[in-house]
C-alpha positions as a printed NumPy array, in Angstrom:
array([[ -0.016,  -0.126,   0.16 ],
       [  2.685,   2.568,   0.725],
       [  4.254,   3.063,  -2.533],
       [  0.961,   2.945,  -4.398],
       [ -0.63 ,   5.448,  -2.243],
       [  2.411,   7.692,  -2.234],
       [  2.568,   7.764,  -5.965],
       [ -1.131,   8.296,  -6.697],
       [ -2.183,  11.002,  -4.166],
       [ -1.128,  14.092,  -6.039],
       [  2.776,  14.151,  -5.791],
       [  3.086,  12.485,  -9.172],
       [  5.104,   9.447,  -9.747],
       [  8.384,   8.896,  -7.954],
       [ 11.061,   6.735,  -9.374],
       [ 13.09 ,   4.205,  -7.259],
       [ 16.05 ,   6.525,  -7.19 ],
       [ 13.963,   9.575,  -6.085],
       [ 12.764,   7.44 ,  -3.319],
       [ 16.175,   6.342,  -2.218],
       [ 17.428,  10.027,  -2.441],
       [ 14.525,  11.076,  -0.456],
       [ 15.213,   8.471,   2.37 ],
       [ 18.849,   9.7  ,   2.431],
       [ 17.901,  13.309,   2.57 ],
       [ 15.539,  12.542,   5.483],
       [ 18.441,  11.132,   7.447],
       [ 20.579,  14.24 ,   6.564],
       [ 17.931,  16.904,   7.236],
       [ 16.028,  16.332,  10.323],
       [ 13.035,  18.11 ,  11.528],
       [ 15.142,  20.862,  13.159],
       [ 16.829,  21.732,   9.754],
       [ 15.968,  25.204,   8.452],
       [ 14.549,  25.072,   5.031],
       [ 14.348,  21.218,   5.632],
       [ 11.987,  20.523,   2.633],
       [ 13.807,  22.923,   0.265],
       [ 16.945,  20.865,   1.116],
       [ 15.285,  17.536,   0.595],
       [ 13.66 ,  18.567,  -2.545],
       [ 17.059,  19.772,  -3.693],
       [ 18.611,  16.343,  -2.965],
       [ 15.787,  14.464,  -4.638],
       [ 15.588,  16.431,  -7.798],
       [ 12.695,  16.968,  -9.84 ],
       [ 10.342,  17.605,  -7.003],
       [  9.445,  20.862,  -5.23 ],
       [  9.635,  21.465,  -1.391],
       [  5.792,  21.086,  -1.37 ],
       [  5.914,  17.692,  -2.879],
       [  8.514,  16.233,  -0.838],
       [  6.865,  17.293,   2.161],
       [  3.534,  15.787,   0.987],
       [  5.428,  12.642,   0.239],
       [  6.64 ,  12.641,   3.777],
       [  3.237,  13.16 ,   5.204],
       [  2.1  ,  10.202,   3.312],
       [  4.701,   7.965,   4.468],
       [  3.911,   8.973,   7.973],
       [  0.431,   8.278,   7.632],
       [  1.137,   4.581,   6.028],
       [  3.483,   3.991,   8.885],
       [  0.781,   4.9  ,  11.277],
       [ -1.503,   2.683,   9.556],
       [  0.731,  -0.293,   9.444],
       [  1.477,   0.271,  13.171],
       [ -2.249,   0.418,  14.058],
       [ -2.415,  -3.327,  12.989],
       [ -4.881,  -2.385,  10.346],
       [ -2.549,  -3.886,   7.543],
       [ -2.443,  -7.843,   7.798],
       [  1.031,  -9.451,   8.139],
       [  2.058, -11.102,   4.883],
       [  2.385, -14.911,   5.019]])
C-alpha cells in the first residue's frame, strides 16, 4: 500500500532513485533543519519542497496505519 498510495495521491510518480534519495535526505535533514523541505527537494531532484513534504506526510500516515495493526501481516 505504501508505494502505491504515495505515487497516486497528488505528488506525481516517484522513481526508485528519487525514493532512495528522499530517504537519504531525510536522514541528513532532520525536523530541526532550517528549510528542511527545500533541502530535501534539492537532494531528490525533480520535486518541489511542497511535493517532498506531502510525500513525507503520506509516508508517516502509511507507517501509522501499518503500526495500528490495520494492515494484515503477509504470510
